[in-house]
C-alpha positions in Angstrom: 16.1 -247.1 -14.5 16.0 -247.6 -17.3 16.9 -245.0 -20.1 13.7 -244.0 -21.4 11.9 -243.4 -18.1 15.2 -241.2 -17.1 14.5 -239.4 -20.6 10.4 -239.1 -19.7 10.7 -237.3 -16.6 12.0 -233.7 -17.1 14.6 -232.6 -15.0 13.0 -229.6 -12.5 13.7 -226.5 -14.2 14.9 -224.6 -11.1 17.0 -227.5 -10.2 18.9 -226.8 -13.4 19.0 -223.1 -13.2 20.8 -223.5 -9.5 22.5 -226.0 -10.7 23.8 -223.3 -13.6 23.9 -220.0 -12.0 26.0 -222.7 -9.3 28.7 -221.4 -11.4 28.9 -218.4 -10.0 31.6 -220.7 -7.5 32.7 -221.5 -10.6 33.4 -217.8 -12.0 35.2 -217.1 -8.4 37.3 -219.1 -9.1 38.5 -218.5 -12.7 38.8 -214.6 -11.7 41.4 -215.9 -8.8 43.1 -218.3 -11.1 42.9 -215.3 -13.6 44.5 -212.8 -11.5 47.5 -216.5 -10.8 48.0 -216.5 -14.1 48.4 -213.1 -14.4 50.7 -212.2 -11.7 53.1 -215.0 -10.7 54.2 -215.6 -14.7 55.1 -211.6 -15.0 56.6 -212.0 -11.5 59.0 -213.4 -12.9 59.0 -211.3 -16.7 59.3 -208.3 -15.2 62.3 -208.3 -13.9 63.5 -209.8 -16.7 61.5 -207.3 -19.1 63.6 -204.4 -17.1 67.0 -205.8 -17.4 67.1 -206.9 -21.1 64.6 -204.5 -22.5 62.4 -206.0 -25.3 65.0 -208.4 -26.6 62.8 -211.5 -28.7 66.2 -213.2 -29.9 67.2 -213.2 -26.4 64.2 -213.9 -25.1 63.6 -217.3 -27.0 66.8 -218.3 -26.3 66.3 -218.2 -22.9 63.5 -219.8 -23.3 65.0 -223.2 -25.3 68.1 -222.9 -23.5 67.8 -226.9 -22.2 65.3 -229.6 -22.7 62.7 -228.8 -20.2 62.6 -225.2 -20.4 61.6 -226.5 -24.1 59.4 -228.6 -22.8 57.4 -225.7 -21.1 58.7 -223.2 -23.7 56.1 -225.8 -26.2 53.9 -226.8 -24.2 52.6 -223.1 -23.2 52.9 -222.2 -26.9 50.5 -224.8 -28.4 48.2 -224.4 -25.7 48.1 -220.2 -26.6 47.1 -221.6 -30.4 44.4 -224.2 -28.8 43.0 -221.4 -26.8 43.1 -219.1 -29.7 41.2 -221.9 -32.0 38.9 -222.6 -29.4 37.9 -218.9 -28.4 37.7 -217.9 -32.1 35.5 -220.8 -32.5 33.2 -220.4 -29.1 29.7 -219.4 -29.9 28.5 -218.9 -26.4 31.4 -216.2 -26.5 30.5 -213.1 -27.7 32.8 -211.5 -30.9 34.4 -208.8 -28.2 34.8 -211.4 -25.7 36.8 -213.5 -28.3 39.0 -210.2 -28.4 39.8 -210.4 -25.4 40.2 -213.9 -25.0 42.8 -213.7 -27.7 44.7 -210.8 -26.5 44.8 -212.3 -22.9 46.1 -215.5 -24.1 48.8 -212.8 -26.0 49.9 -212.7 -21.7 50.4 -216.1 -21.9 48.0 -219.9 -21.1 47.6 -219.4 -17.4 46.0 -215.7 -18.0 44.2 -216.4 -21.7 42.6 -220.0 -20.2 41.0 -218.7 -17.0 39.7 -215.4 -18.8 38.0 -217.3 -21.7 36.4 -220.1 -18.5 35.0 -216.9 -16.9 33.6 -215.2 -19.4 32.0 -218.4 -20.7 30.6 -219.4 -17.3 29.4 -216.0 -17.0 27.3 -216.0 -19.9 25.8 -219.0 -19.2 24.8 -218.2 -15.9 22.8 -215.5 -17.5 21.3 -217.2 -20.2 19.5 -219.6 -17.7 18.3 -216.4 -15.9 
């Protein structure tokens, strides 16, 4: 089939809607990843916080104590910066949703990214209905 022929035949809109709203499965996946992205990192951070309190210099010292932990620290910080940029410019999200993603990203990329994807998928599905 030539490209011009594929363009000439319209896509069945019911099938397209079903595919897009099939994103409900993705929403469930992203919700699960959001829960894991909150529970797992904070299960490691909470005991540290109880033991040391809010001690930013110590936190940074321990985060960047060696090359491998520095790699992960920088990876998360850069990912959160990208997530801030993405959420602040994505017009599929409402202003309130962009703020939620920004606040979620402050908790880490493992929470902010699934939250962003969850909200975006919900908006896409609602837009087709």
